[in-house]
C-alpha positions as CSV (number, residue, x, y, z in Angstrom):
1,M,-165.7,-101.9,36.9
2,T,-162.2,-101.2,37.6
3,K,-159.9,-104.3,38.2
4,I,-156.9,-104.0,40.8
5,L,-154.5,-106.8,40.0
6,L,-152.0,-106.8,43.3
7,F,-148.8,-109.5,42.5
8,G,-148.0,-110.6,46.1
9,A,-149.6,-111.3,49.7
10,G,-146.6,-111.8,51.7
11,K,-145.9,-109.9,54.8
12,S,-145.7,-106.2,53.2
13,A,-148.9,-106.8,51.2
14,T,-151.0,-107.2,54.4
15,C,-152.3,-103.8,55.1
16,L,-152.7,-102.9,51.5
17,I,-154.9,-106.0,50.9
18,Q,-156.9,-105.2,53.9
19,Y,-157.4,-101.5,52.8
20,L,-158.1,-102.6,49.1
21,V,-160.7,-105.0,50.1
22,R,-162.4,-102.3,52.0
23,E,-161.7,-99.8,49.1
24,T,-163.0,-101.9,46.5
25,A,-166.0,-103.0,48.5
26,T,-166.8,-99.8,48.9
27,R,-166.3,-98.4,45.4
28,G,-167.7,-101.4,43.5
29,W,-164.2,-102.3,42.2
30,Q,-162.6,-105.5,41.9
31,L,-159.9,-107.1,43.3
32,V,-157.3,-109.9,42.3
33,V,-154.5,-111.2,44.4
34,A,-152.0,-113.5,42.3
35,E,-149.7,-115.4,44.2
36,S,-147.9,-118.5,44.1
37,N,-149.0,-119.4,47.9
38,L,-153.0,-118.9,46.9
39,A,-153.8,-120.2,50.6
40,L,-151.5,-117.5,51.9
41,A,-153.7,-114.7,49.0
42,R,-157.2,-116.3,50.0
43,S,-156.4,-116.1,53.9
44,K,-155.6,-112.0,52.7
45,I,-158.6,-111.4,51.1
46,G,-161.1,-113.5,53.5
47,E,-164.9,-113.3,52.0
48,A,-164.7,-110.6,50.3
49,A,-167.3,-111.4,47.0
50,H,-164.8,-109.0,45.3
51,A,-162.3,-110.2,45.7
52,Q,-160.1,-113.2,44.2
53,A,-157.3,-115.1,45.0
54,V,-155.1,-116.8,42.0
55,A,-152.3,-118.8,42.4
56,L,-149.9,-117.6,39.8
57,Q,-146.0,-118.6,39.7
58,V,-145.0,-114.9,38.3
59,E,-142.3,-116.8,35.5
60,D,-145.4,-118.5,33.7
61,E,-146.0,-115.4,31.1
62,P,-149.5,-116.5,29.1
63,Q,-151.1,-116.5,32.9
64,R,-149.2,-113.0,33.8
65,D,-150.3,-111.7,30.4
66,A,-153.8,-112.7,31.0
67,L,-153.7,-111.3,34.2
68,I,-152.1,-107.8,33.5
69,R,-154.2,-107.7,30.2
70,N,-157.7,-107.6,31.8
71,A,-156.7,-105.2,35.0
72,D,-156.9,-101.7,35.0
73,I,-153.8,-101.1,37.4
74,V,-151.5,-103.3,38.7
75,I,-149.6,-103.2,42.1
76,S,-146.1,-105.5,42.1
77,L,-145.2,-106.1,45.7
78,L,-143.1,-109.0,44.9
79,P,-139.3,-109.6,45.5
80,P,-137.3,-106.9,43.7
81,A,-135.7,-108.7,40.9
82,L,-139.3,-109.7,39.6
83,H,-140.8,-106.8,39.2
84,F,-139.5,-106.3,35.3
85,L,-141.4,-109.4,34.5
86,V,-144.5,-107.9,35.7
87,A,-143.4,-104.5,34.6
88,G,-142.4,-105.8,30.6
89,A,-145.8,-107.0,30.6
90,C,-147.7,-103.9,31.7
91,I,-146.1,-102.0,29.0
92,H,-147.0,-104.1,26.0
93,W,-150.7,-104.2,27.7
94,K,-150.3,-100.9,28.5
95,K,-151.1,-100.8,32.1
96,D,-149.6,-98.7,34.8
97,L,-147.3,-99.9,37.7
98,L,-147.1,-99.0,41.5
99,T,-144.1,-100.9,43.0
100,A,-143.2,-100.7,46.9
101,S,-139.3,-101.1,45.3
102,Y,-136.7,-99.2,44.3
103,L,-136.1,-98.2,40.6
104,D,-133.3,-100.2,39.6
105,D,-131.4,-100.3,36.3
106,R,-133.8,-102.5,34.5
107,I,-137.2,-100.8,34.8
108,K,-135.1,-97.7,34.0
109,A,-134.0,-99.1,30.8
110,L,-137.7,-99.4,30.1
111,E,-138.1,-95.4,30.2
112,P,-138.4,-94.8,26.6
113,A,-141.6,-97.2,26.0
114,I,-143.4,-96.3,29.2
115,R,-143.3,-92.4,28.0
116,E,-143.8,-93.9,24.2
117,K,-146.9,-95.5,25.6
118,G,-148.5,-93.1,28.1
119,L,-147.9,-95.0,31.2
120,L,-147.4,-94.2,34.6
121,F,-144.8,-96.3,36.2
122,L,-144.1,-95.1,40.4
123,C,-141.8,-97.0,42.0
124,E,-140.4,-96.8,45.7
125,M,-138.9,-92.8,46.5
126,G,-137.2,-93.6,49.2
127,L,-138.1,-90.1,51.4
128,D,-138.7,-91.8,54.7
129,P,-136.3,-94.6,54.6
130,G,-133.7,-91.9,53.4
131,I,-134.9,-89.6,56.6
132,D,-134.8,-92.9,58.7
133,H,-131.3,-93.8,57.6
134,M,-129.7,-90.7,57.9
135,S,-131.3,-90.0,61.1
136,A,-130.1,-93.2,62.8
137,M,-126.4,-92.3,61.5
138,E,-126.8,-88.9,62.9
139,L,-127.6,-90.3,66.3
140,I,-125.3,-93.3,66.4
141,H,-122.2,-91.2,65.5
142,R,-123.1,-88.5,68.5
143,I,-123.5,-91.6,70.8
144,T,-120.9,-94.5,69.7
145,P,-117.9,-92.7,71.3
146,A,-119.8,-93.1,74.9
147,K,-120.6,-97.1,74.0
148,K,-123.7,-96.9,76.2
149,E,-126.4,-97.3,73.4
150,R,-126.2,-100.2,71.5
151,S,-130.4,-100.3,69.8
152,F,-133.3,-97.6,69.7
153,P,-136.9,-97.8,68.3
154,S,-136.5,-95.9,65.0
155,G,-139.6,-95.1,65.4
156,R,-138.5,-92.4,67.9
157,I,-135.3,-91.4,66.5
158,P,-134.3,-88.3,67.8
159,A,-135.2,-85.3,64.9
160,V,-132.5,-83.8,64.8
161,S,-131.9,-83.2,61.5
162,F,-135.6,-82.1,60.7
163,R,-136.9,-80.5,63.6
164,P,-138.1,-77.1,62.9
165,K,-135.8,-74.5,63.4
166,A,-138.3,-72.5,65.9
167,T,-138.1,-76.1,68.3
168,T,-135.6,-76.0,71.0
169,T,-136.7,-79.0,73.2
170,P,-134.2,-81.3,73.8
171,G,-135.2,-85.2,72.8
172,D,-137.8,-83.8,69.9
173,T,-138.8,-86.9,68.3
174,R,-141.1,-87.5,65.4
175,S,-142.2,-91.0,64.5
176,V,-140.6,-93.1,61.3
177,G,-141.0,-96.8,61.4
178,T,-139.7,-99.6,62.8
179,P,-137.2,-100.8,65.7
180,A,-133.5,-100.3,64.4
181,M,-130.3,-101.8,65.8
182,W,-126.8,-101.9,65.3
């Protein structure tokens, strides 16, 4: 049986946990959610028979290693500074790792070991936030002299920089995220 280990059950993990609970049920997989706040992890998985919440302080190396050793794939939605602890154990136990954080210098330094063991470490790629931020800055720079706009819902940022060339409709927008203010 495939076992997915997810570190973290905070706000950013909610949708992923809901998705994994549904998918693991239909595929006959098992989900383990490791979280320092056990009540929070339990509230996210509900009564799913194929999902388990585990109390964990990620700094607890023996417990962290035991969980990773028994997993088929590991996902970390912990704060970025804690991914390194998970990454080191994933290398030791030869487990693939997915994170929602950018590649930092400490994880980057593990690249030779990751390659040597043939592992997949997939970190945030930055495409959507990058487009969102560049488009926001373009809009801010364009309208700041007028001092009329102070906020905008970034889900409706004018898609100036990535609008197809054939599109000439003023105000053409794309959905790119959450509200932004400056």
